[in-house]
mmCIF file as gemmi writes it, N, C-alpha and C atoms, coordinates in Angstrom:
data_model
loop_
_atom_site.group_PDB
_atom_site.id
_atom_site.type_symbol
_atom_site.label_atom_id
_atom_site.label_alt_id
_atom_site.label_comp_id
_atom_site.label_asym_id
_atom_site.label_entity_id
_atom_site.label_seq_id
_atom_site.pdbx_PDB_ins_code
_atom_site.Cartn_x
_atom_site.Cartn_y
_atom_site.Cartn_z
_atom_site.occupancy
_atom_site.B_iso_or_equiv
_atom_site.pdbx_formal_charge
_atom_site.auth_seq_id
_atom_site.auth_asym_id
_atom_site.pdbx_PDB_model_num
ATOM 1 N N . UNK Axp A 1 ? -7.415 9.583 24.4 1 0 ? 1 A 1
ATOM 2 C CA . UNK Axp A 1 ? -6.607 9.813 23.368 1 0 ? 1 A 1
ATOM 3 C C . UNK Axp A 1 ? -5.346 8.745 22.857 1 0 ? 1 A 1
ATOM 4 N N . UNK Axp A 2 ? -5.183 8.229 23.842 1 0 ? 2 A 1
ATOM 5 C CA . UNK Axp A 2 ? -4.095 7.189 23.82 1 0 ? 2 A 1
ATOM 6 C C . UNK Axp A 2 ? -4.908 5.869 23.068 1 0 ? 2 A 1
ATOM 7 N N . UNK Axp A 3 ? -5.767 5.648 23.76 1 0 ? 3 A 1
ATOM 8 C CA . UNK Axp A 3 ? -6.512 4.482 22.86 1 0 ? 3 A 1
ATOM 9 C C . UNK Axp A 3 ? -6.894 4.848 21.582 1 0 ? 3 A 1
ATOM 10 N N . UNK Axp A 4 ? -7.289 5.908 21.145 1 0 ? 4 A 1
ATOM 11 C CA . UNK Axp A 4 ? -7.285 6.403 19.822 1 0 ? 4 A 1
ATOM 12 C C . UNK Axp A 4 ? -6.52 6.03 18.854 1 0 ? 4 A 1
ATOM 13 N N . UNK Axp A 5 ? -5.535 6.734 19.148 1 0 ? 5 A 1
ATOM 14 C CA . UNK Axp A 5 ? -4.05 6.415 18.539 1 0 ? 5 A 1
ATOM 15 C C . UNK Axp A 5 ? -3.499 5.129 18.285 1 0 ? 5 A 1
ATOM 16 N N . UNK Axp A 6 ? -4.085 4.264 19.25 1 0 ? 6 A 1
ATOM 17 C CA . UNK Axp A 6 ? -3.592 2.781 19.385 1 0 ? 6 A 1
ATOM 18 C C . UNK Axp A 6 ? -4.304 1.988 18.199 1 0 ? 6 A 1
ATOM 19 N N . UNK Axp A 7 ? -5.884 2.331 18.491 1 0 ? 7 A 1
ATOM 20 C CA . UNK Axp A 7 ? -6.904 1.738 17.137 1 0 ? 7 A 1
ATOM 21 C C . UNK Axp A 7 ? -6.543 2.379 16.226 1 0 ? 7 A 1
ATOM 22 N N . UNK Axp A 8 ? -6.21 3.725 15.664 1 0 ? 8 A 1
ATOM 23 C CA . UNK Axp A 8 ? -5.838 4.189 14.531 1 0 ? 8 A 1
ATOM 24 C C . UNK Axp A 8 ? -4.592 3.141 13.877 1 0 ? 8 A 1
ATOM 25 N N . UNK Axp A 9 ? -3.601 3.146 14.645 1 0 ? 9 A 1
ATOM 26 C CA . UNK Axp A 9 ? -2.725 2.364 14.423 1 0 ? 9 A 1
ATOM 27 C C . UNK Axp A 9 ? -2.864 0.761 13.784 1 0 ? 9 A 1
ATOM 28 N N . UNK Axp A 10 ? -3.48 0.349 14.468 1 0 ? 10 A 1
ATOM 29 C CA . UNK Axp A 10 ? -3.974 -1.197 14.221 1 0 ? 10 A 1
ATOM 30 C C . UNK Axp A 10 ? -5.129 -1.015 13.07 1 0 ? 10 A 1
ATOM 31 N N . UNK Axp A 11 ? -5.823 -0.314 12.913 1 0 ? 11 A 1
ATOM 32 C CA . UNK Axp A 11 ? -6.629 0.265 11.77 1 0 ? 11 A 1
ATOM 33 C C . UNK Axp A 11 ? -5.628 -0.137 10.113 1 0 ? 11 A 1
ATOM 34 N N . UNK Axp A 12 ? -5.134 0.867 10.439 1 0 ? 12 A 1
ATOM 35 C CA . UNK Axp A 12 ? -4.14 1.23 9.444 1 0 ? 12 A 1
ATOM 36 C C . UNK Axp A 12 ? -3.172 0.067 9.072 1 0 ? 12 A 1
ATOM 37 N N . UNK Axp A 13 ? -2.707 -0.719 10.098 1 0 ? 13 A 1
ATOM 38 C CA . UNK Axp A 13 ? -2.112 -1.824 9.188 1 0 ? 13 A 1
ATOM 39 C C . UNK Axp A 13 ? -3.022 -3.168 8.853 1 0 ? 13 A 1
ATOM 40 N N . UNK Axp A 14 ? -4.106 -3.009 9.243 1 0 ? 14 A 1
ATOM 41 C CA . UNK Axp A 14 ? -5.282 -4.017 8.856 1 0 ? 14 A 1
ATOM 42 C C . UNK Axp A 14 ? -5.593 -3.666 7.445 1 0 ? 14 A 1
ATOM 43 N N . UNK Axp A 15 ? -5.93 -2.215 7.298 1 0 ? 15 A 1
ATOM 44 C CA . UNK Axp A 15 ? -6.506 -1.974 5.81 1 0 ? 15 A 1
ATOM 45 C C . UNK Axp A 15 ? -5.11 -1.74 4.911 1 0 ? 15 A 1
ATOM 46 N N . UNK Axp A 16 ? -3.802 -1.844 5.2 1 0 ? 16 A 1
ATOM 47 C CA . UNK Axp A 16 ? -2.558 -1.867 4.242 1 0 ? 16 A 1
ATOM 48 C C . UNK Axp A 16 ? -3.198 -3.155 3.83 1 0 ? 16 A 1
ATOM 49 N N . UNK Axp A 17 ? -2.684 -4.432 5.03 1 0 ? 17 A 1
ATOM 50 C CA . UNK Axp A 17 ? -2.869 -5.868 4.468 1 0 ? 17 A 1
ATOM 51 C C . UNK Axp A 17 ? -4.311 -6.184 3.559 1 0 ? 17 A 1
ATOM 52 N N . UNK Axp A 18 ? -5.386 -5.644 4.085 1 0 ? 18 A 1
ATOM 53 C CA . UNK Axp A 18 ? -6.328 -6.015 3.267 1 0 ? 18 A 1
ATOM 54 C C . UNK Axp A 18 ? -6.326 -5.72 1.784 1 0 ? 18 A 1
ATOM 55 N N . UNK Axp A 19 ? -5.89 -4.435 1.605 1 0 ? 19 A 1
ATOM 56 C CA . UNK Axp A 19 ? -5.361 -3.843 0.305 1 0 ? 19 A 1
ATOM 57 C C . UNK Axp A 19 ? -4.364 -4.625 -0.542 1 0 ? 19 A 1
ATOM 58 N N . UNK Axp A 20 ? -3.301 -5.049 0.151 1 0 ? 20 A 1
ATOM 59 C CA . UNK Axp A 20 ? -2.627 -6.058 -0.438 1 0 ? 20 A 1
ATOM 60 C C . UNK Axp A 20 ? -3.37 -7.4 -1.133 1 0 ? 20 A 1
ATOM 61 N N . UNK Axp A 21 ? -4.175 -7.63 -0.314 1 0 ? 21 A 1
ATOM 62 C CA . UNK Axp A 21 ? -5.059 -9.029 -0.449 1 0 ? 21 A 1
ATOM 63 C C . UNK Axp A 21 ? -5.71 -8.696 -1.544 1 0 ? 21 A 1
ATOM 64 N N . UNK Axp A 22 ? -6.398 -7.653 -1.969 1 0 ? 22 A 1
ATOM 65 C CA . UNK Axp A 22 ? -7.224 -7.08 -2.931 1 0 ? 22 A 1
ATOM 66 C C . UNK Axp A 22 ? -6.106 -6.802 -4.137 1 0 ? 22 A 1
ATOM 67 N N . UNK Axp A 23 ? -4.838 -6.433 -4.046 1 0 ? 23 A 1
ATOM 68 C CA . UNK Axp A 23 ? -4.15 -6.069 -5.14 1 0 ? 23 A 1
ATOM 69 C C . UNK Axp A 23 ? -3.826 -7.566 -5.984 1 0 ? 23 A 1
ATOM 70 N N . UNK Axp A 24 ? -3.459 -8.437 -5.014 1 0 ? 24 A 1
ATOM 71 C CA . UNK Axp A 24 ? -3.323 -10.072 -5.375 1 0 ? 24 A 1
ATOM 72 C C . UNK Axp A 24 ? -4.514 -10.564 -6.435 1 0 ? 24 A 1
ATOM 73 N N . UNK Axp A 25 ? -5.943 -10.09 -5.665 1 0 ? 25 A 1
ATOM 74 C CA . UNK Axp A 25 ? -6.834 -10.52 -6.554 1 0 ? 25 A 1
ATOM 75 C C . UNK Axp A 25 ? -6.792 -10.061 -8.041 1 0 ? 25 A 1
ATOM 76 N N . UNK Axp A 26 ? -6.888 -8.601 -7.864 1 0 ? 26 A 1
ATOM 77 C CA . UNK Axp A 26 ? -6.52 -7.663 -9.213 1 0 ? 26 A 1
ATOM 78 C C . UNK Axp A 26 ? -5.679 -8.335 -9.751 1 0 ? 26 A 1
ATOM 79 N N . UNK Axp A 27 ? -4.568 -8.438 -9.679 1 0 ? 27 A 1
ATOM 80 C CA . UNK Axp A 27 ? -3.54 -9.116 -10.78 1 0 ? 27 A 1
ATOM 81 C C . UNK Axp A 27 ? -3.847 -10.736 -11.018 1 0 ? 27 A 1
ATOM 82 N N . UNK Axp A 28 ? -4.799 -11.427 -10.532 1 0 ? 28 A 1
ATOM 83 C CA . UNK Axp A 28 ? -5.071 -12.682 -10.77 1 0 ? 28 A 1
ATOM 84 C C . UNK Axp A 28 ? -6.136 -12.763 -11.7 1 0 ? 28 A 1
ATOM 85 N N . UNK Axp A 29 ? -6.911 -11.757 -11.786 1 0 ? 29 A 1
ATOM 86 C CA . UNK Axp A 29 ? -7.98 -11.294 -12.522 1 0 ? 29 A 1
ATOM 87 C C . UNK Axp A 29 ? -7.577 -10.403 -13.788 1 0 ? 29 A 1
ATOM 88 N N . UNK Axp A 30 ? -6.058 -9.934 -13.847 1 0 ? 30 A 1
ATOM 89 C CA . UNK Axp A 30 ? -5.917 -9.263 -14.813 1 0 ? 30 A 1
ATOM 90 C C . UNK Axp A 30 ? -5.198 -10.239 -15.534 1 0 ? 30 A 1
ATOM 91 N N . UNK Axp A 31 ? -4.666 -11.44 -15.2 1 0 ? 31 A 1
ATOM 92 C CA . UNK Axp A 31 ? -3.942 -12.438 -15.947 1 0 ? 31 A 1
ATOM 93 C C . UNK Axp A 31 ? -4.821 -13.086 -16.791 1 0 ? 31 A 1
ATOM 94 N N . UNK Axp A 32 ? -6.074 -13.532 -15.798 1 0 ? 32 A 1
ATOM 95 C CA . UNK Axp A 32 ? -7.271 -13.974 -16.594 1 0 ? 32 A 1
ATOM 96 C C . UNK Axp A 32 ? -7.743 -13.479 -18.046 1 0 ? 32 A 1
ATOM 97 N N . UNK Axp A 33 ? -8.127 -12.202 -17.754 1 0 ? 33 A 1
ATOM 98 C CA . UNK Axp A 33 ? -8.503 -11.063 -18.608 1 0 ? 33 A 1
ATOM 99 C C . UNK Axp A 33 ? -7.29 -11.452 -20.129 1 0 ? 33 A 1
ATOM 100 N N . UNK Axp A 34 ? -6.351 -11.214 -19.641 1 0 ? 34 A 1
ATOM 101 C CA . UNK Axp A 34 ? -5.029 -11.255 -20.558 1 0 ? 34 A 1
ATOM 102 C C . UNK Axp A 34 ? -5.391 -12.65 -21.371 1 0 ? 34 A 1
ATOM 103 N N . UNK Axp A 35 ? -5.664 -13.834 -20.693 1 0 ? 35 A 1
ATOM 104 C CA . UNK Axp A 35 ? -5.932 -14.891 -21.344 1 0 ? 35 A 1
ATOM 105 C C . UNK Axp A 35 ? -7.086 -14.887 -22.414 1 0 ? 35 A 1
ATOM 106 N N . UNK Axp A 36 ? -7.893 -14.064 -21.975 1 0 ? 36 A 1
ATOM 107 C CA . UNK Axp A 36 ? -9.38 -13.814 -22.794 1 0 ? 36 A 1
ATOM 108 C C . UNK Axp A 36 ? -8.807 -12.871 -23.907 1 0 ? 36 A 1
ATOM 109 N N . UNK Axp A 37 ? -7.761 -12.261 -23.859 1 0 ? 37 A 1
ATOM 110 C CA . UNK Axp A 37 ? -7.545 -11.534 -24.823 1 0 ? 37 A 1
ATOM 111 C C . UNK Axp A 37 ? -7.925 -10.072 -24.824 1 0 ? 37 A 1
ATOM 112 N N . UNK Axp A 38 ? -8.005 -9.879 -23.576 1 0 ? 38 A 1
ATOM 113 C CA . UNK Axp A 38 ? -8.54 -8.747 -22.94 1 0 ? 38 A 1
ATOM 114 C C . UNK Axp A 38 ? -7.671 -8.027 -22.487 1 0 ? 38 A 1
ATOM 115 N N . UNK Axp A 39 ? -6.899 -7.069 -23.243 1 0 ? 39 A 1
ATOM 116 C CA . UNK Axp A 39 ? -5.592 -6.278 -22.788 1 0 ? 39 A 1
ATOM 117 C C . UNK Axp A 39 ? -6.313 -5.135 -22.118 1 0 ? 39 A 1
ATOM 118 N N . UNK Axp A 40 ? -7.575 -4.564 -22.591 1 0 ? 40 A 1
ATOM 119 C CA . UNK Axp A 40 ? -7.814 -3.261 -22.225 1 0 ? 40 A 1
ATOM 120 C C . UNK Axp A 40 ? -7.849 -3.329 -20.607 1 0 ? 40 A 1
ATOM 121 N N . UNK Axp A 41 ? -8.409 -4.638 -20.22 1 0 ? 41 A 1
ATOM 122 C CA . UNK Axp A 41 ? -8.933 -4.857 -19.031 1 0 ? 41 A 1
ATOM 123 C C . UNK Axp A 41 ? -7.744 -4.702 -18.401 1 0 ? 41 A 1
ATOM 124 N N . UNK Axp A 42 ? -7.171 -5.608 -18.733 1 0 ? 42 A 1
ATOM 125 C CA . UNK Axp A 42 ? -5.569 -6.11 -17.74 1 0 ? 42 A 1
ATOM 126 C C . UNK Axp A 42 ? -4.991 -4.568 -17.759 1 0 ? 42 A 1
ATOM 127 N N . UNK Axp A 43 ? -4.872 -3.848 -18.522 1 0 ? 43 A 1
ATOM 128 C CA . UNK Axp A 43 ? -4.371 -2.539 -18.267 1 0 ? 43 A 1
ATOM 129 C C . UNK Axp A 43 ? -4.849 -1.49 -17.218 1 0 ? 43 A 1
ATOM 130 N N . UNK Axp A 44 ? -6.124 -1.625 -17.306 1 0 ? 44 A 1
ATOM 131 C CA . UNK Axp A 44 ? -7.001 -0.996 -16.102 1 0 ? 44 A 1
ATOM 132 C C . UNK Axp A 44 ? -6.482 -1.695 -14.776 1 0 ? 44 A 1
ATOM 133 N N . UNK Axp A 45 ? -6.501 -3.196 -14.531 1 0 ? 45 A 1
ATOM 134 C CA . UNK Axp A 45 ? -6.289 -3.617 -13.408 1 0 ? 45 A 1
ATOM 135 C C . UNK Axp A 45 ? -4.95 -3.214 -12.922 1 0 ? 45 A 1
ATOM 136 N N . UNK Axp A 46 ? -4.047 -3.552 -14.007 1 0 ? 46 A 1
ATOM 137 C CA . UNK Axp A 46 ? -2.476 -3.416 -13.416 1 0 ? 46 A 1
ATOM 138 C C . UNK Axp A 46 ? -2.352 -1.641 -12.627 1 0 ? 46 A 1
ATOM 139 N N . UNK Axp A 47 ? -3.071 -0.97 -13.423 1 0 ? 47 A 1
ATOM 140 C CA . UNK Axp A 47 ? -2.982 0.376 -12.755 1 0 ? 47 A 1
ATOM 141 C C . UNK Axp A 47 ? -3.739 0.396 -11.667 1 0 ? 47 A 1
ATOM 142 N N . UNK Axp A 48 ? -4.641 -0.225 -11.248 1 0 ? 48 A 1
ATOM 143 C CA . UNK Axp A 48 ? -4.926 -0.094 -9.731 1 0 ? 48 A 1
ATOM 144 C C . UNK Axp A 48 ? -4.298 -0.945 -8.81 1 0 ? 48 A 1
ATOM 145 N N . UNK Axp A 49 ? -3.39 -1.888 -9.449 1 0 ? 49 A 1
ATOM 146 C CA . UNK Axp A 49 ? -2.636 -2.684 -8.37 1 0 ? 49 A 1
ATOM 147 C C . UNK Axp A 49 ? -1.336 -1.777 -8.063 1 0 ? 49 A 1
ATOM 148 N N . UNK Axp A 50 ? -0.915 -1.106 -9.164 1 0 ? 50 A 1
ATOM 149 C CA . UNK Axp A 50 ? 0.018 -0.103 -8.665 1 0 ? 50 A 1
ATOM 150 C C . UNK Axp A 50 ? -0.196 1.043 -7.78 1 0 ? 50 A 1
ATOM 151 N N . UNK Axp A 51 ? -1.503 1.551 -7.652 1 0 ? 51 A 1
ATOM 152 C CA . UNK Axp A 51 ? -1.884 2.787 -7.149 1 0 ? 51 A 1
ATOM 153 C C . UNK Axp A 51 ? -2.615 2.317 -5.88 1 0 ? 51 A 1
Protein backbone atom coordinates (compact mmCIF):
# COMPACT_ATOMS: atom_id res chain seq x y z
CA UNK A 1 0.00 0.00 0.00
CA UNK A 2 2.91 2.35 0.67
CA UNK A 3 4.02 2.11 -2.95
CA UNK A 4 0.55 3.04 -4.18
CA UNK A 5 0.41 6.01 -1.80
CA UNK A 6 3.76 7.26 -3.08
CA UNK A 7 2.69 6.72 -6.69
CA UNK A 8 -0.54 8.62 -6.09
CA UNK A 9 1.39 11.50 -4.53
CA UNK A 10 3.69 11.69 -7.56
CA UNK A 11 0.76 11.46 -9.99
CA UNK A 12 -1.11 14.26 -8.22
CA UNK A 13 1.93 16.54 -8.39
CA UNK A 14 2.34 15.72 -12.08
CA UNK A 15 -1.34 16.34 -12.86
CA UNK A 16 -1.31 19.68 -11.05
CA UNK A 17 1.68 20.88 -13.06
CA UNK A 18 0.20 19.49 -16.27
CA UNK A 19 -3.05 21.36 -15.67
CA UNK A 20 -1.16 24.59 -14.98
CA UNK A 21 0.46 24.23 -18.40
CA UNK A 22 -2.96 23.80 -19.99
CA UNK A 23 -4.22 26.88 -18.15
CA UNK A 24 -1.35 28.91 -19.64
CA UNK A 25 -2.31 27.67 -23.11
CA UNK A 26 -5.96 28.55 -22.52
CA UNK A 27 -4.99 32.07 -21.44
CA UNK A 28 -2.82 32.54 -24.55
CA UNK A 29 -5.65 31.41 -26.81
CA UNK A 30 -8.13 33.59 -24.93
CA UNK A 31 -5.93 36.60 -25.62
CA UNK A 32 -5.73 35.63 -29.30
CA UNK A 33 -9.52 35.30 -29.40
CA UNK A 34 -9.81 38.75 -27.83
CA UNK A 35 -7.64 40.08 -30.64
CA UNK A 36 -10.08 38.58 -33.14
CA UNK A 37 -12.97 40.32 -31.42
CA UNK A 38 -14.25 37.03 -29.99
CA UNK A 39 -15.15 38.16 -26.48
CA UNK A 40 -17.57 35.26 -26.08
CA UNK A 41 -14.77 32.71 -26.43
CA UNK A 42 -12.45 34.69 -24.20
CA UNK A 43 -15.04 34.50 -21.42
CA UNK A 44 -15.34 30.74 -21.86
CA UNK A 45 -11.57 30.21 -21.77
CA UNK A 46 -11.10 32.47 -18.77
CA UNK A 47 -13.83 30.51 -16.98
CA UNK A 48 -11.93 27.26 -17.58
CA UNK A 49 -8.65 28.84 -16.46
CA UNK A 50 -10.18 29.75 -13.12
CA UNK A 51 -11.51 26.26 -12.45
